[in-house]
ZAVEX-517435 format. One line per field, with one value per residue (C-alpha): z, x, y; residue in three letters. Coordinates in steps of 0.5 Angstrom, whole numbers. Each point is the difference from the previous one (the first is absolute). Example, Ala and Ser with C-alpha at 12.3 -4.5 7.8 and 13.67 -1.06 7.14 Angstrom:
2
pz	c(16, -2);
px	c(25, 2);
py	c(-9, 7);
residu	c(ala, ser);
END
This chain:
83
pz	c(0, -4, 4, -3, -4, 3, -7, -4, -4, -2, -7, 1, 4, -6, -5, 5, 0, -7, -1, 5, -5, 4, -4, 1, 0, 3, 4, 5, 3, 3, 0, -6, -1, -3, -1, -2, -3, -1, 6, -2, 4, 0, 5, 1, 3, 2, 0, 3, -6, 5, 0, 3, 3, 7, 2, 4, -6, -5, 5, 0, -8, -1, 6, -4, -7, 2, 3, -6, -4, 5, -1, 6, 0, 0, -7, -1, 3, -4, -6, 3, 1, -7, -3);
px	c(53, -4, -6, -7, -1, -5, -3, -2, -7, -4, 1, 8, -1, -4, 5, 6, -4, -2, 8, -1, -6, -6, -5, -7, -6, -5, -1, -6, -1, 7, 3, 4, 1, 7, 1, 6, 0, 7, 1, -5, -6, -3, 2, -5, 3, -5, 2, -3, 0, 3, 6, 4, -2, 1, 6, -3, -4, 6, 4, -5, -1, 8, 0, -6, 3, 7, -2, -4, 6, 5, 4, 2, -4, 5, 2, -7, 2, 5, -4, -4, 6, 2, -6);
py	c(-27, 5, 4, -1, 6, 4, 4, -6, 1, -6, 2, -1, -6, -4, 2, -3, -6, -1, -1, -6, -3, 3, 3, 4, -5, 5, 7, 0, 7, 2, -7, -3, -7, -3, -7, -4, -7, -1, -5, -6, 4, 6, 5, 6, 7, 5, 7, 6, 6, 5, 5, -2, -7, 0, -3, -6, -2, 1, -5, -5, 0, 0, -7, -3, 1, -2, -6, -2, 1, -3, 7, 5, 6, 4, -2, 3, 6, 1, 1, 6, 4, -1, 3);
residu	c(met, pro, lys, ile, pro, arg, asp, ile, ser, ala, lys, asp, leu, cys, gly, ile, leu, glu, lys, tyr, gly, tyr, his, lys, thr, arg, gln, thr, gly, ser, his, ile, arg, leu, thr, asn, leu, ser, met, gly, lys, ala, his, his, val, thr, ile, pro, asp, his, asn, pro, ile, lys, ile, gly, thr, leu, asn, his, ile, leu, asn, asp, val, ala, glu, tyr, leu, lys, ile, asn, lys, tyr, asn, ile, ile, lys, gln, thr, lys, lys, gln);
END
C-alpha cells in the first residue's frame, strides 16, 4: 500500500478531486468547499487552504471521498503521485 503523501497542498488536492467530479462551490476564509453530485446526492468536502495539508486531515478527506465514490483511497493517492 502506498504511503499518504506528506507534501500535498490544498491546490494540488483540489486538482486531483476535480478529476473525480468535484468542483469548487465556495471559499470562506482559509477553507475551500468542494461538491460532487455524481452518485445521486450531493457530497461536500471542506479542505483547509494550507500547504501542506496536515497528514491526519488529508487522511480523513481521502477516506471520506473514497467512501462516497466507493473506491479504495489508495487509488486517489496514486493520482497524487502522478502530478
